[in-house]
MARDOGU-751386 format. One record per residue (C-alpha): x, z, y. Coordinates in steps of 0.001 Angstrom, whole numbers, plus 500000, padded with zeros to 6 digits. Example, Ala and Ser with C-alpha at 12.3 -4.5 7.8 and 13.67 -1.06 7.14 Angstrom:
! residues 2
512300507800495500 513670507140498940 
//
This chain:
! residues 394
362519694333488458 361704695587491701 363733697434494336 362457699914497272 364707700739500014 364649704393501736 363413704872505024 366521704624507206 367191700933506054 365743699318508675 366327696269510224 368307695870513236 366462696087516609 365488692997518238 367742693125521153 370642693561518896 370234689768517625 367734687834520031 365523687459517427 363795684024517588 361184684922514615 359534688415513286 362034690006510508 361355689071506956 358864691565504979 360614694493503673 359240694068500557 362625692630498161 361179691918494779 361226688967492883 360508685586493720 356655685043493341 355919682113490324 354926679506493466 358666680706495158 360283680490492131 358242676809491396 359101676179495105 363314676379494588 363517674854491347 361898671397493181 363997672241495063 367177672663493572 365898669489491808 366260667251494151 369407668433495643 371156667471492060 369048663899492574 370285663247495574 373675664753495125 374484662135491993 372802659585494013 375617660263497072 377902660620494516 377323657605492812 376934655157496116 380336656228496864 381573654944494391 380150651658493605 380679651258497286 384319652138497243 385230650176494037 383514647051495232 385358647250498372 388904647830497067 388069645149494156 386458642466495981 386566642844499511 389816644191500727 392647641611499971 390298638863501675 389499641011504758 393082641982504996 394146637603504762 391368637481507217 391776640185510296 396166638748510017 395193635705511678 393768637960514967 395827641120513869 399247640640512790 400438644234513835 400013646359510237 399183649772512403 396239647671514666 395087646102510830 395480649402508996 392893651016511200 390505647994511730 390308648147507461 389757651852507618 387190651489510686 385033648624509017 384891650551505618 384107653518506772 381288651845509540 380102649888506163 379895652839504535 378239654583506799 375406652443506526 374745652887502923 375042656644502474 372826657354506266 369233656450504372 370572659293501464 372245661807504339 368572661627505926 366412661963503014 368645665017501943 369511666642505092 366402666108506751 363567664988505263 364089667155502335 365189670024504419 361901669825506055 359504669474503411 360248673056501798 360470674240505467 364499675250505885 365346672927508717 363606673595512070 365388670475513736 364285667768515533 364570664260514007 367097663773517488 368822666905516901 369143665769513027 370855662374514110 372915664306517300 374689666725514999 375166663977511867 377191661742514065 379005664205515741 380044665343512045 380661661323511227 382523660761514967 385179663769513700 385301662929510190 386432659416511482 388879660628513788 390465663053511658 390037660207509152 391773657716511161 395252660729511594 395234660986507636 396044657266506610 398146656517509715 399742659473508160 399587658505504493 400575655010505262 403908656015507320 405086658035504068 404584654958502246 406562653303504512 409419655656505571 409684657811502409 408986655581499684 408624656483496082 408942659782496659 405696659724498994 403107662012496833 405691664327497221 405622664232500708 401769663722501023 400886666845498858 403408668802501151 401561667700504118 398365668449503093 398852672322502226 400531672282505888 397411670740507144 394636672992505331 396757676290506762 396235674707510385 392632673865509826 392178677194508462 393110678950511026 392151676507513483 387997675958512391 386896679240513319 387858678967517373 388034674783517854 385936673241515146 382922675276514968 381772676120518388 381283672336518140 378545672396516188 377018676304516389 377255678726519501 379577681792518714 379261684526520771 380188688658520566 377573690559518558 376792694233520922 375846696181518401 377946698619517924 376722700594514750 377385697119512687 380386696525513788 381785699915513355 380680699415509777 382449696109509239 385103697603511017 385969700731508641 385053698306505442 387781696046506598 389929698727507623 389589700465504467 391474697973502460 394274697209505323 392311693844506869 392207693491510223 389410691116511919 389368689988515444 386026690476515995 382179690679515035 380522687019515938 377132686150515559 376464682581514676 373390681256516178 371581679139512648 368035679277513826 368229676440516026 369253674341512716 367802676080509858 366043679159508341 368716679868505681 370785682834506214 374390682940505919 377857685063506543 381428684664506258 385018685482506944 386448682589509149 389756682123509913 393445683264509091 395944685496510558 395167686410513941 391879684344514255 390455686539511127 387208687226512248 383013687979511008 380192685640511493 377191686773510696 374382684081511007 371329685112513496 369002684048510559 370788686976508337 370854689320511118 367179688887512026 366332689561508064 368805691937506985 369262695838507023 372436697426507662 372947698509503946 372166694781503058 374635692943505629 377485695395504570 377040695078501287 377380691151502121 379981692028504063 382138693872501404 381739690460499177 383814688603501483 386169691303502144 386854690875498377 388277687760498779 390597688763501052 391269692348498871 392196689681496077 393884687630497818 391792684663496967 392675682472499779 396333682237499481 395413681531495880 393300678796496642 395371677194498914 398443677519496185 395708675768493640 394497673015496030 398617672281496773 399043672073492822 396033669957492816 396893667479495369 400274667121494093 398567665922490727 396544663825492661 398414662110494631 401185661556491817 397923659650489939 397535658107492815 400917656399492793 401011655689489161 397046654006490094 398818651811492719 401397650786490716 399476649493487932 397106647395490003 399670646049491993 402082644976489109 406026645106488679 406665644324492438 404980647591493225 407327649553495870 405279652262498432 407828651201501153 406242647523500819 402428648725500310 400296646351501101 397151646908504068 395051646219501448 396156648763499249 393595651568501531 390780650582499947 392136651904496407 393441654356497609 390726656264498886 388951654856495655 391833656260493163 391487659701495232 387655660085495422 387447659317491420 390177662076491090 388132664549493335 385113663811491399 386342664604487970 388525667181490042 385723668708491204 384133671169488365 387477672835488131 387572673729491377 383982675051490894 384568677177488238 387874679087489908 385326679473492617 382407680773490737 385402683126489099 386299684271492377 382674685076493394 382159687226490264 385584689224491315 383947689673494744 380234690790493933 382098693526491439 383682694461494177 381591695024496626 379138697096494558 382114699181493707 383579699566497247 380173700133498878 378024701708495791 374517700412497662 373681698641494143 370085698493495488 370777696961498703 373047694176497164 369781693651494591 367207692987497649 370125690862500012 370572688398497149 366730688012496722 366399687870500261 368662685325500122 367055683522496983 363633683769499283 365128682434502409 367526679646500982 364850678604498155 367684678993495556 366585678255492285 367787681997490533 368800679902487576 369517676118487724 370216673573485543 373898674411483949 374284670258484916 373812671305488454 375802674300487854 378692672576486598 379194669879489068 377941671093492172 377917675019492651 380384676977493816 379085679984493809 377007681811490137 373371681229490179 371971684063491853 370147685241488956 373216685938487213 375136687827490429 371963690157490657 372467690870486979 375612691966487307 374032695049489201 370815695338486862 
//
């Protein structure tokens, strides 16, 4: 099925987005057989690499926790009697050695495959720079979390898992507020969008649902990727609209409005606080299971206040296994929320044709298989397949 756009649905003018490439062709029909075959091949590569990455992670952490942790701790104790320094040393060695194993997979997935399918615009040097910037932030954040967790072990004792869940909940709230103003600008150029008509549409749509937004911003994605994206980021006073320049360059005003209406739906249905509440429950269960796994591993002498430093890899292994098993459940909840927002966008805007053309363009730009395998959806997809989302409108 194809749709046609009225004459007044023109792409944004070039001066509104400083486009680096010409807009996408106005034709918004279904994928051609060649495009569909390419999207399916890209999806198969993604699934294979995701499964490989997960398998390598689990095997590595299991070997480190069960074989290397105790002798490594004993060896480090000779030169680092301070438990805090030894804890950081084990964490640093574990993470850096893991990077040696995971880097080839990340490079092939994030650079080789993305270039092979024409989705990446990064040079190899640019990709390496971004990769290690993310890695550095992850290591720093992880070190803080490790120190905080072992502080709870040694100070709180048997109820550490409850304190850890509460701390995790508090951190998620803080990060939700700070991410769009402190973290995202480290990776993307974000600037106020100077396009009154679009800003008025977005503001009016938000106002209809009682949602206040701090501003509308243009996020430069085109330096890194050809994929299009948009989001409503932040919480409270930092809540803002982020529209990728790849989206602005290729989509009409109506298409952008209906995409944004979907994002508004998350706040209309209060998905953010619901997800945070569900996340707290999941973290509570996860930390409790981790506590029981540690008790079974250490044995009758288990006492969190005497938690040995060499237990860190086992803690990370237990939490990783729980997270892996929980992933499909989280994805199922997320997909349900996304379907609600799709229906909200269709009902609120009434722009069925724009909705269909927007998602068909997303499928083409992002090389997104409209009907991926059930295994891929079950394990890794937080959004419904695009084919299913278009069927809602049709």
